[in-house]
Backbone as ProteinMPNN parsed JSONL, in Angstrom:
{"seq_chain_A": "MTTLYTQPSPALRQELLKNAGEPERYVREKERQKITTISRVQAWEMERKGLHPKRVKLSSQSVAWLLSDLLWFLYRHTKQQNDNTQPKDA", "coords_chain_A": {"N_chain_A": [[43.336, -4.511, -26.453], [42.085, -1.684, -28.356], [42.206, 1.825, -28.308], [40.245, 4.563, -29.589], [41.854, 7.354, -31.177], [42.033, 10.314, -29.595], [42.27, 13.864, -29.591], [44.485, 15.993, -27.806], [43.979, 18.3, -24.994], [44.09, 21.793, -25.209], [45.866, 22.67, -23.127], [47.149, 20.204, -22.518], [48.533, 19.675, -24.681], [50.317, 21.954, -24.763], [51.772, 21.121, -22.307], [52.731, 18.533, -23.266], [54.554, 19.468, -25.179], [56.481, 21.105, -23.842], [57.571, 19.36, -21.945], [58.715, 17.864, -23.989], [60.561, 19.815, -25.071], [60.212, 21.192, -27.11], [58.932, 23.431, -29.713], [55.317, 23.855, -31.027], [54.786, 22.4, -34.146], [54.632, 21.697, -37.471], [55.012, 18.284, -38.693], [56.714, 16.309, -41.223], [56.132, 13.535, -43.289], [58.51, 11.774, -43.248], [59.937, 12.409, -40.756], [57.72, 11.653, -39.032], [57.537, 9.035, -39.251], [60.045, 8.426, -38.013], [59.547, 9.397, -35.374], [57.213, 7.749, -34.604], [57.633, 5.367, -35.166], [56.342, 3.797, -37.044], [55.175, 2.378, -40.046], [54.3, 4.116, -43.126], [51.841, 2.801, -44.502], [50.802, 1.209, -42.277], [50.335, 3.72, -40.67], [48.644, 5.002, -42.043], [46.36, 3.111, -42.319], [45.683, 2.746, -39.554], [44.975, 5.492, -39.201], [42.519, 5.672, -40.705], [41.027, 3.938, -39.252], [40.716, 5.392, -37.083], [42.784, 5.398, -35.053], [45.034, 6.606, -35.068], [46.67, 9.948, -35.227], [45.026, 12.323, -37.274], [46.225, 13.355, -40.421], [47.03, 16.719, -41.645], [46.097, 18.819, -44.253], [48.432, 20.379, -46.019], [48.995, 21.337, -48.757], [47.928, 20.61, -52.198], [49.352, 18.447, -52.6], [50.945, 17.876, -50.251], [51.128, 16.884, -46.885], [50.99, 16.847, -43.145], [51.766, 16.189, -39.595], [50.533, 17.465, -36.32], [53.033, 18.29, -34.045], [52.296, 18.01, -31.419], [50.175, 16.399, -31.489], [51.247, 13.838, -32.354], [53.155, 13.207, -30.11], [51.307, 12.928, -28.184], [49.896, 10.642, -29.237], [52.039, 8.801, -28.746], [52.292, 8.913, -26.261], [49.798, 7.795, -25.117], [49.863, 5.358, -26.537], [52.11, 4.174, -25.418], [51.426, 4.179, -22.666], [49.003, 2.625, -22.758], [50.264, 0.079, -23.678], [52.012, -0.564, -21.56], [50.274, -0.733, -19.526], [48.932, -3.127, -20.244], [50.845, -5.085, -19.797], [51.347, -5.145, -17.12], [51.632, -7.094, -14.11], [49.004, -9.317, -13.252], [47.097, -9.06, -10.302], [46.936, -11.728, -8.088]], "CA_chain_A": [[42.183, -3.497, -26.484], [42.572, -0.518, -28.904], [41.529, 2.799, -28.204], [40.219, 5.542, -30.699], [42.733, 8.5, -30.806], [41.139, 11.692, -29.1], [43.214, 14.916, -29.462], [44.805, 16.43, -26.64], [43.479, 19.575, -24.663], [45.229, 22.846, -25.506], [46.759, 22.755, -21.899], [47.821, 19.096, -22.417], [49.487, 19.944, -26.02], [51.622, 22.794, -24.31], [52.757, 20.388, -21.446], [53.59, 17.724, -23.797], [55.624, 20.069, -25.933], [57.194, 21.582, -22.962], [58.298, 18.134, -21.697], [59.77, 17.486, -25.065], [61.622, 20.644, -25.172], [60.092, 21.555, -28.685], [57.738, 24.238, -30.034], [54.526, 23.397, -31.654], [55.213, 22.577, -35.673], [54.107, 20.35, -38.498], [55.821, 17.1, -38.925], [56.427, 15.698, -42.333], [56.348, 11.957, -43.247], [59.945, 11.205, -42.863], [60.036, 12.399, -39.305], [56.645, 11.054, -38.453], [58.082, 7.579, -39.154], [61.03, 8.237, -36.913], [58.942, 9.586, -33.986], [56.334, 6.788, -34.115], [58.23, 3.976, -35.767], [55.056, 3.099, -37.596], [55.348, 2.614, -41.48], [53.38, 4.876, -43.764], [50.784, 1.917, -44.587], [50.324, 1.205, -41.094], [49.743, 4.912, -40.164], [47.259, 5.233, -42.87], [45.513, 2.004, -41.7], [45.278, 3.105, -38.35], [44.335, 6.772, -39.2], [41.35, 5.503, -41.255], [40.172, 3.377, -38.243], [40.515, 6.206, -36.081], [43.567, 5.017, -33.925], [46.245, 7.57, -35.298], [46.273, 11.377, -35.394], [44.817, 12.773, -38.582], [47.058, 14.352, -40.978], [46.709, 17.958, -42.128], [46.53, 18.708, -45.669], [49.122, 21.625, -46.38], [48.827, 21.754, -50.129], [47.337, 19.423, -52.759], [50.246, 17.315, -52.488], [51.409, 17.711, -48.991], [50.459, 16.451, -45.555], [52.018, 16.941, -42.134], [50.863, 16.006, -38.509], [51.103, 18.434, -35.493], [54.033, 17.295, -33.201], [51.804, 17.58, -29.923], [49.235, 15.154, -31.94], [52.079, 12.517, -32.375], [53.525, 13.1, -28.835], [50.135, 12.506, -27.201], [49.574, 9.309, -29.699], [52.859, 7.906, -28.327], [52.284, 8.729, -24.819], [48.834, 7.005, -24.943], [50.121, 4.059, -26.922], [52.828, 3.623, -24.471], [50.661, 3.75, -21.544], [48.268, 1.197, -23.072], [51.166, -1.274, -23.761], [52.439, -0.893, -20.157], [49.093, -1.203, -18.696], [48.578, -4.373, -20.805], [51.928, -5.927, -19.575], [51.461, -5.302, -16.035], [51.262, -8.407, -13.729], [47.738, -9.301, -12.483], [47.185, -9.447, -8.928], [46.174, -13.153, -8.074]], "C_chain_A": [[42.802, -2.133, -27.187], [41.834, 0.426, -28.594], [41.446, 3.877, -29.055], [41.097, 6.651, -30.118], [41.769, 9.691, -30.518], [42.402, 12.74, -29.154], [43.248, 15.507, -28.08], [44.16, 17.984, -26.297], [44.4, 20.629, -25.115], [46.317, 22.772, -24.39], [47.613, 21.54, -22.134], [48.91, 19.213, -23.785], [50.686, 20.851, -25.401], [52.434, 21.951, -23.303], [53.391, 19.319, -22.157], [54.521, 18.294, -24.342], [56.656, 20.663, -25.056], [58.301, 20.374, -22.271], [59.235, 17.564, -22.708], [60.681, 18.666, -25.494], [61.607, 21.117, -26.715], [58.768, 22.433, -28.713], [56.72, 23.414, -31.02], [54.768, 23.41, -33.301], [54.457, 21.284, -36.228], [55.24, 19.485, -38.862], [55.556, 16.492, -40.01], [56.594, 14.069, -42.127], [57.44, 11.304, -42.692], [60.082, 11.233, -41.326], [59.007, 11.737, -38.634], [57.069, 9.622, -38.171], [59.198, 7.44, -38.008], [60.729, 8.485, -35.55], [58.126, 8.47, -33.598], [56.722, 5.344, -34.398], [57.319, 3.225, -36.414], [55.299, 3.537, -39.164], [54.202, 3.487, -42.069], [51.872, 4.115, -43.987], [50.137, 1.725, -43.336], [49.711, 2.291, -40.39], [48.58, 4.993, -40.844], [46.113, 4.408, -42.412], [44.766, 2.584, -40.61], [44.401, 4.487, -38.38], [42.941, 6.617, -39.79], [40.337, 4.601, -40.286], [40.178, 4.342, -36.865], [41.648, 6.067, -34.888], [45.089, 5.7, -34.043], [45.632, 9.025, -35.406], [45.966, 11.568, -36.848], [45.72, 13.654, -39.152], [46.387, 15.763, -41.469], [46.902, 18.268, -43.343], [47.12, 20.287, -45.693], [48.914, 22.425, -47.648], [48.177, 20.595, -50.921], [47.924, 18.28, -52.771], [51.239, 17.144, -51.173], [50.865, 17.84, -47.872], [51.369, 16.562, -44.7], [50.993, 16.677, -40.792], [51.368, 16.964, -37.494], [51.931, 17.502, -34.508], [53.235, 17.16, -32.009], [50.769, 16.365, -30.279], [50.086, 13.632, -31.63], [52.618, 12.267, -30.936], [52.284, 12.54, -27.788], [49.947, 10.968, -27.565], [50.665, 8.52, -28.827], [52.739, 7.758, -26.769], [50.873, 7.866, -24.205], [49.173, 5.73, -25.268], [51.103, 3.233, -25.843], [52.296, 3.168, -23.135], [50.061, 2.628, -21.737], [49.207, 0.057, -22.828], [51.632, -1.598, -22.197], [51.249, -1.407, -19.115], [48.684, -2.743, -19.048], [49.614, -5.543, -20.375], [52.12, -5.801, -17.965], [51.073, -6.459, -15.308], [49.935, -8.128, -12.986], [47.776, -9.693, -11.236], [46.369, -10.934, -8.663], [44.995, -12.91, -6.878]], "O_chain_A": [[43.795, -1.566, -26.731], [40.641, 0.134, -28.522], [42.54, 4.317, -29.409], [41.149, 6.907, -28.915], [40.803, 9.924, -31.245], [43.493, 12.354, -28.736], [42.278, 15.533, -27.322], [43.883, 18.758, -27.214], [45.543, 20.28, -25.408], [47.514, 22.806, -24.674], [48.823, 21.712, -21.98], [50.057, 18.774, -23.7], [51.862, 20.511, -25.53], [53.663, 21.998, -23.364], [54.544, 19.044, -21.826], [55.606, 17.755, -24.124], [57.784, 20.736, -25.544], [59.519, 20.501, -22.141], [60.268, 16.947, -22.45], [61.569, 18.411, -26.308], [62.598, 21.362, -27.402], [57.788, 22.261, -27.989], [57.132, 22.48, -31.708], [54.953, 24.533, -33.769], [53.931, 20.307, -35.695], [56.301, 19.939, -39.291], [54.422, 16.036, -40.154], [57.04, 13.491, -41.136], [57.377, 10.434, -41.823], [60.314, 10.202, -40.694], [59.33, 11.185, -37.583], [56.977, 9.099, -37.061], [59.227, 6.493, -37.221], [61.381, 7.995, -34.627], [58.177, 8.1, -32.425], [56.179, 4.352, -33.913], [57.436, 2.0, -36.393], [55.549, 4.688, -39.519], [53.153, 3.537, -41.427], [50.842, 4.722, -43.696], [48.951, 2.042, -43.242], [48.764, 2.102, -39.625], [47.511, 5.053, -40.237], [45.024, 4.916, -42.145], [43.569, 2.87, -40.623], [43.353, 4.616, -37.747], [42.116, 7.439, -39.392], [39.122, 4.537, -40.475], [39.689, 3.996, -35.79], [41.406, 6.615, -33.812], [46.057, 5.426, -33.333], [44.444, 9.277, -35.613], [46.669, 10.957, -37.652], [46.055, 14.667, -38.537], [45.169, 15.788, -41.65], [48.042, 18.004, -43.725], [46.404, 21.254, -45.433], [48.727, 23.637, -47.752], [47.884, 19.592, -50.27], [47.334, 17.208, -52.911], [52.176, 16.346, -51.156], [50.119, 18.797, -47.668], [52.54, 16.451, -45.063], [49.777, 16.87, -40.824], [52.525, 17.36, -37.63], [51.66, 16.338, -34.217], [53.435, 16.095, -31.425], [50.558, 15.47, -29.461], [49.725, 12.67, -30.954], [52.54, 11.106, -30.533], [52.459, 11.84, -26.791], [49.849, 10.105, -26.693], [50.227, 7.575, -28.171], [53.017, 6.737, -26.14], [50.852, 7.378, -23.075], [48.883, 4.853, -24.454], [50.971, 2.059, -25.497], [52.582, 2.109, -22.576], [50.373, 1.628, -21.09], [49.02, -0.789, -21.953], [51.602, -2.734, -21.725], [51.327, -2.225, -18.198], [48.17, -3.471, -18.199], [49.341, -6.731, -20.543], [53.101, -6.39, -17.511], [50.084, -7.009, -15.792], [49.694, -7.128, -12.31], [48.466, -10.673, -10.956], [45.226, -11.104, -9.086], [44.21, -13.814, -6.593]]}, "name": "protein", "num_of_chains": 1, "seq": "MTTLYTQPSPALRQELLKNAGEPERYVREKERQKITTISRVQAWEMERKGLHPKRVKLSSQSVAWLLSDLLWFLYRHTKQQNDNTQPKDA"}
């Protein structure tokens, strides 16, 4: 089961960034790929379906993502995978 991406609250953004030891910043494509391990095409397809954070247009030829959005995406994605692999009680 896939869940649509929803943005974290401002308080949750701060908590995610604090736990990561990072300030809020824009992340460009190359770093986004390293953080999420998702290819450019796969991220674009997921974004179109509402499953990945939306990019922010910085200029006519430049886009980026908020670090807190990517951290929240990873947290939710990892939690969902862990929930799906938990053994079911008989």
